[in-house]
C-alpha positions as CSV (number, residue, x, y, z in Angstrom):
1,M,0.2,-0.3,-0.1
2,P,1.2,3.7,-0.9
3,Y,2.8,5.7,1.8
4,D,-0.5,8.6,0.8
5,D,-2.7,5.9,1.4
6,R,-1.1,4.8,4.2
7,I,-1.2,7.7,6.1
8,E,-4.8,8.6,5.9
9,R,-6.5,5.4,6.9
10,A,-4.8,5.8,9.9
11,L,-5.5,9.4,10.5
12,R,-8.7,8.6,9.7
13,A,-9.0,5.6,12.2
14,S,-7.9,7.9,14.8
15,L,-10.7,10.3,14.6
16,L,-13.5,7.8,14.9
17,P,-14.1,8.5,18.3
18,A,-14.7,11.8,18.2
19,L,-17.0,11.1,15.6
20,Q,-19.2,8.9,18.2
21,P,-22.9,10.8,18.7
22,G,-22.5,12.3,21.7
23,H,-19.3,14.3,21.4
24,P,-19.5,17.7,21.0
25,P,-19.7,17.9,17.6
26,Q,-18.1,21.1,16.7
27,L,-15.2,20.2,18.4
28,A,-15.1,17.0,16.0
29,A,-15.5,19.6,13.3
30,A,-12.3,21.6,14.4
31,M,-10.2,18.9,14.2
32,Q,-11.4,17.1,11.3
33,H,-10.5,20.9,9.5
34,A,-6.9,20.6,11.4
35,V,-6.1,17.3,9.6
36,F,-7.7,17.2,6.7
37,P,-7.3,17.9,4.0
38,G,-3.3,17.0,4.8
39,G,-0.3,18.9,3.4
40,A,2.6,16.6,2.2
41,R,2.6,14.7,5.2
42,I,6.5,14.4,5.3
43,R,6.9,13.6,8.6
44,P,4.9,10.6,8.9
45,K,6.2,9.3,5.3
46,L,9.3,9.5,6.7
47,T,8.5,7.3,10.0
48,L,7.0,4.9,7.2
49,A,10.2,5.0,5.3
50,V,13.1,4.4,7.6
51,A,10.8,1.5,9.5
52,Q,10.8,-0.4,6.1
53,A,14.0,0.2,5.6
54,C,15.1,-1.3,9.2
55,G,12.6,-4.5,8.8
56,E,9.0,-3.6,9.1
57,D,7.4,-6.5,10.8
58,D,4.1,-4.8,12.1
59,A,2.5,-2.3,10.1
60,G,-0.6,-1.5,12.7
61,L,1.9,-0.1,14.9
62,T,4.4,1.9,12.9
63,D,0.9,3.6,11.0
64,G,-0.4,5.0,14.4
65,V,2.8,5.4,15.2
66,A,3.1,7.7,11.7
67,A,-0.8,9.0,12.9
68,A,0.9,10.5,16.4
69,I,3.5,12.3,14.8
70,E,1.1,14.4,12.0
71,L,-1.6,14.2,14.8
72,L,1.2,16.4,16.9
73,H,2.0,18.5,14.2
74,C,-1.6,19.6,13.3
75,A,-2.0,20.4,16.6
76,S,1.4,22.7,16.1
77,L,0.0,24.6,13.5
78,V,-3.8,25.2,14.9
79,H,-1.7,26.6,17.6
80,D,1.1,28.2,15.3
81,D,-1.9,29.8,13.8
82,L,-3.7,31.5,17.2
83,P,-4.1,35.4,17.4
84,C,-2.0,35.5,20.0
85,F,1.1,33.7,18.1
86,D,0.9,34.5,14.1
87,D,-2.7,35.1,14.0
88,A,-3.0,33.4,10.5
89,Q,-6.2,33.8,8.7
90,T,-5.4,30.2,5.9
91,R,-3.4,26.8,6.7
92,R,-3.3,24.9,3.3
93,G,-5.3,26.8,1.2
94,R,-8.4,26.9,3.8
95,P,-9.2,29.3,6.8
96,S,-7.4,28.3,9.1
97,V,-9.0,26.5,13.2
98,H,-9.4,29.0,14.7
99,H,-10.8,31.6,11.8
100,A,-13.7,28.9,10.5
101,F,-14.4,28.1,14.4
102,G,-13.3,30.5,16.7
103,E,-10.4,31.5,18.9
104,R,-11.9,28.7,22.1
105,L,-12.3,26.0,19.7
106,A,-9.0,25.8,17.7
107,V,-7.3,25.8,20.9
108,L,-9.3,23.0,22.8
109,A,-9.2,21.3,19.1
110,G,-5.5,21.6,19.2
111,D,-5.2,20.3,22.5
112,A,-7.5,17.3,21.5
113,L,-5.6,16.5,18.9
114,I,-2.2,16.7,21.4
115,V,-3.9,13.5,23.4
116,A,-5.7,12.1,20.3
117,A,-1.4,11.4,18.9
118,F,-0.9,9.7,23.2
119,D,-3.8,7.2,23.1
120,V,-3.3,6.1,19.5
121,L,0.4,5.7,20.3
122,G,-0.8,3.1,23.1
123,R,-3.8,1.8,21.4
124,C,-1.7,0.9,18.5
125,A,1.8,-0.5,20.8
126,R,-0.3,-3.8,22.1
127,Q,1.4,-6.1,20.0
128,H,5.0,-5.3,20.7
129,L,4.4,-3.3,24.5
130,S,8.5,-3.8,24.9
131,R,9.1,-0.4,22.3
132,L,6.9,1.8,23.5
133,P,8.6,2.6,26.3
134,V,11.7,4.7,24.1
135,L,8.3,5.7,21.1
136,L,6.8,7.7,24.2
137,R,10.0,8.8,25.1
138,S,11.3,9.9,21.3
139,V,8.0,11.5,20.7
140,T,7.5,13.5,24.0
141,Q,11.4,14.7,23.5
142,G,9.5,16.2,20.0
143,V,7.2,17.8,21.4
144,G,7.9,19.4,24.5
145,M,10.4,21.2,27.0
146,P,13.6,21.5,26.6
147,M,14.1,21.1,22.8
148,G,10.7,20.0,21.7
149,I,8.2,22.1,19.1
150,V,6.0,23.4,22.3
151,A,9.9,25.2,23.2
152,G,10.7,26.1,19.9
153,Q,7.1,28.3,19.9
154,A,8.2,29.3,23.6
155,W,11.9,30.9,22.0
156,E,9.1,33.4,20.3
157,C,8.2,35.1,23.3
158,E,11.7,35.6,23.9
159,A,13.9,38.7,24.0
160,Q,16.3,37.6,23.1
161,L,16.8,33.6,21.0
162,S,19.5,31.6,19.6
163,L,18.4,31.1,15.6
164,A,20.0,27.7,15.2
165,E,18.2,26.9,18.2
166,Y,14.6,28.2,17.6
167,Q,14.4,26.8,14.3
168,Q,15.8,23.0,15.8
169,A,13.0,23.0,18.1
170,K,10.4,24.5,16.2
171,T,11.1,21.7,13.6
172,G,14.3,19.7,14.1
173,A,13.0,17.7,17.1
174,L,9.9,17.0,15.5
175,F,11.6,15.5,12.4
176,A,13.5,13.8,15.0
177,A,11.4,12.4,16.7
178,A,9.7,10.7,13.1
179,T,13.0,9.3,12.0
180,M,13.9,7.8,15.0
181,A,10.2,6.5,16.4
182,G,9.9,4.5,12.4
183,A,13.2,3.1,13.7
184,Q,11.6,1.8,17.1
185,A,8.4,0.9,15.6
186,A,10.4,-1.7,13.2
187,G,12.2,-3.2,16.6
188,A,15.8,-1.5,16.0
189,D,17.5,1.3,17.8
190,G,16.2,4.8,16.5
191,E,19.9,6.6,17.8
192,P,21.2,6.5,14.5
193,W,18.2,8.4,13.1
194,R,18.1,10.8,14.9
195,A,20.6,13.0,13.7
196,L,19.5,12.3,9.6
197,G,15.9,14.0,11.2
198,E,17.3,16.9,12.9
199,R,19.3,17.4,9.5
200,L,16.1,17.3,7.2
201,G,14.4,19.5,10.0
202,Q,17.3,21.8,9.0
203,T,16.9,21.6,5.6
204,Y,12.4,21.9,5.7
205,Q,13.5,25.3,8.0
206,V,15.6,27.1,5.4
207,A,13.0,25.8,2.7
208,D,9.9,27.4,4.4
209,D,11.9,30.3,5.5
210,I,13.2,30.3,1.3
211,R,9.2,30.0,0.1
212,D,7.9,32.9,3.3
213,V,9.2,35.2,0.7
214,V,9.8,33.8,-2.5
215,L,6.1,32.4,-3.0
216,D,3.2,34.6,-2.6
217,A,-0.2,33.1,-0.5
218,E,-2.2,31.1,-2.9
219,V,0.7,29.1,-3.6
220,L,1.8,28.3,0.3
221,G,-1.4,27.6,1.1
222,K,-0.8,30.4,3.9
223,P,0.0,34.1,4.9
224,R,3.2,35.1,3.0
225,G,5.9,37.1,4.6
226,Q,5.5,36.4,7.8
227,D,8.7,36.3,9.3
228,E,9.2,39.8,7.8
229,A,5.5,40.7,9.5
230,L,5.9,39.1,13.1
231,D,10.1,39.6,13.2
232,R,10.4,36.1,13.4
233,P,14.2,35.3,12.8
234,S,14.8,33.0,9.2
235,Y,17.4,31.7,7.8
236,A,15.9,34.0,4.6
237,R,16.7,37.2,6.8
238,A,19.9,36.6,8.7
239,L,21.5,34.8,5.7
240,G,20.2,37.2,2.4
241,L,17.9,35.0,-0.1
242,E,21.3,34.0,-1.6
243,G,23.0,32.4,1.0
244,A,20.1,30.5,2.4
245,M,19.3,29.3,-0.8
246,A,23.2,28.1,-0.9
247,E,22.6,26.8,2.7
248,F,19.5,24.7,1.5
249,Q,21.7,23.5,-1.2
250,R,24.6,22.4,1.2
251,L,22.0,20.4,3.4
252,V,19.9,18.6,1.6
253,Q,23.5,17.3,0.2
254,A,24.9,17.0,4.2
255,T,21.5,14.8,4.8
256,L,22.0,12.8,1.7
257,L,25.1,11.7,4.3
258,T,23.6,11.1,6.7
259,V,21.0,8.4,6.2
260,P,22.4,5.5,7.5
261,V,23.4,2.1,6.1
262,C,20.4,0.2,5.4
263,P,19.0,-1.6,2.9
264,G,16.4,0.1,1.6
265,A,19.5,3.1,2.0
266,S,19.5,4.4,-1.7
267,Q,15.3,4.6,-1.5
268,F,15.4,6.7,1.0
269,R,17.8,8.7,-0.6
270,Q,15.3,9.4,-3.7
271,L,12.5,10.4,-1.4
272,I,14.6,13.4,-0.1
273,R,15.8,14.4,-3.6
274,R,11.8,14.3,-4.6
275,E,10.8,16.2,-1.6
276,A,14.0,18.9,-2.0
277,E,12.5,19.2,-6.0
278,R,9.3,20.1,-4.3
279,L,10.2,22.8,-1.3
280,V,12.4,24.3,-3.7
281,P,12.5,23.6,-7.3
282,Q,15.2,23.8,-9.6
283,Q,13.6,26.7,-11.6
284,L,12.7,28.4,-8.6
285,C,16.6,28.2,-7.8
286,A,17.4,29.8,-11.1
287,R,14.6,32.8,-10.3
288,V,16.1,34.0,-7.6
289,A,20.1,33.5,-8.8
290,S,19.2,35.8,-11.5
291,T,17.6,38.5,-9.5
292,V,20.1,39.0,-6.8
């Protein structure tokens, strides 16, 4: 089954309890709105790809872990869009959750998605309970304090911050959780996959900073120029657009070299190349180069 089908099926299954009669229908609708239709689903795809590279032996566990990672990512987007942070009116080409359902339901939807993620983790590990502790550790490190996405969001509230630490927490931590948890879902050691996840997260963040500058809102699916408007640190602002482009290309090559030795290494590198081209196409690089 292709990754996309596996991920969507797992996500829909994870939200089924919220759709049962007798539960708040508007909250359930807000949760669905936050998750479907999705973006590139790169984090759960990484989880599945790493699990397969490590000899996946429990597809149900891998799918549940991938769904949990994506639910946590979606929850972070709901909270990131709130008026107290970015006050974004759109996300993935549609009204953001707080714009569509109101701020109160958006806060609750984000909270409910976090709880749903850990509920999925607990339920999917029934056949391999011995793998659950390390999976929980990887996922909680990716989302909480001191180095997860919650910490990354909190850095925006500080008077001074390190760009590298900020981006590593806000983006890199969940990528590392995705790769490590993929290995752990297959019964393998997750530590060799940490560096790959962190490097992928950094690459993705540089690409996102570039796209925020050069692409319009229709392509982005969210407002453009947010980093400048909110005086938020970014690689494009720190290095300039040409410097950020060069850093992106450097990181792509470095990431390819970070893939651990495994039977699926070549396929994994192909996935990285495809994602790099999707994020920052060669024609975009050429267009920027001609204008700087």
